Legacy VTK file of the C-alpha trace (Angstrom):
# vtk DataFile Version 3.0
C-alpha trace
ASCII
DATASET POLYDATA
POINTS 72 float
11.260 42.861 -19.614
11.325 41.034 -16.705
12.706 41.055 -13.107
15.454 38.600 -12.152
16.383 39.857 -8.867
15.826 42.773 -6.153
18.800 43.851 -4.195
19.685 47.284 -2.355
23.593 45.783 -2.743
25.117 47.722 -5.765
28.046 45.273 -5.993
25.802 42.556 -6.009
23.963 43.839 -8.813
27.030 45.008 -10.876
28.479 41.489 -10.450
25.179 39.835 -11.893
25.379 42.073 -14.583
28.920 41.113 -15.605
28.188 37.734 -15.334
25.135 38.018 -17.761
27.098 39.866 -19.936
29.756 37.480 -20.056
27.332 34.811 -21.093
25.759 37.389 -23.686
22.312 38.364 -21.747
21.624 41.765 -21.610
20.190 42.930 -18.257
19.255 46.601 -17.149
18.950 47.857 -13.680
16.195 49.859 -12.725
15.849 51.943 -9.642
19.406 53.246 -9.301
18.462 56.943 -9.485
16.721 56.642 -6.225
19.946 56.643 -4.290
20.435 60.166 -5.407
17.605 61.011 -2.304
20.213 59.796 0.114
17.986 56.530 0.837
18.963 52.832 -0.184
16.238 51.589 -2.419
15.970 47.942 -3.759
17.321 47.900 -7.313
15.909 45.592 -9.811
17.714 43.877 -12.234
15.617 43.130 -15.578
16.446 40.726 -18.271
14.438 39.884 -21.614
12.043 37.195 -20.730
13.528 34.838 -23.461
16.520 35.004 -21.122
15.289 34.504 -17.887
16.077 30.781 -17.555
19.718 31.229 -18.533
19.733 34.313 -16.243
18.331 32.684 -13.264
20.846 29.644 -13.522
23.628 32.468 -13.712
22.437 34.702 -10.766
21.748 31.094 -8.589
25.504 30.780 -8.719
26.331 34.054 -7.206
23.336 34.803 -4.926
21.247 32.211 -4.135
19.607 33.764 -1.333
17.981 36.220 -3.687
16.204 33.647 -5.927
14.141 30.728 -5.271
15.453 27.352 -6.525
14.537 26.438 -10.193
12.196 23.667 -10.694
13.287 21.520 -13.569
LINES 1 73
72 0 1 2 3 4 5 6 7 8 9 10 11 12 13 14 15 16 17 18 19 20 21 22 23 24 25 26 27 28 29 30 31 32 33 34 35 36 37 38 39 40 41 42 43 44 45 46 47 48 49 50 51 52 53 54 55 56 57 58 59 60 61 62 63 64 65 66 67 68 69 70 71
């Protein structure tokens, strides 16, 4: 798996995961368990490498500030 984005905002992570799922892309959230310790840590949203380009296009529509623009 490869990192798609990193954010401390769990709502943003959920929104991107839902949009990816709508397009048939599986995504996994890493590091969410860190919130148990009372601090907010960045969560990583991971996708399969073969889905990365499609996933980046979807994520760019939702949160362009977290990703660099794609170079086609």
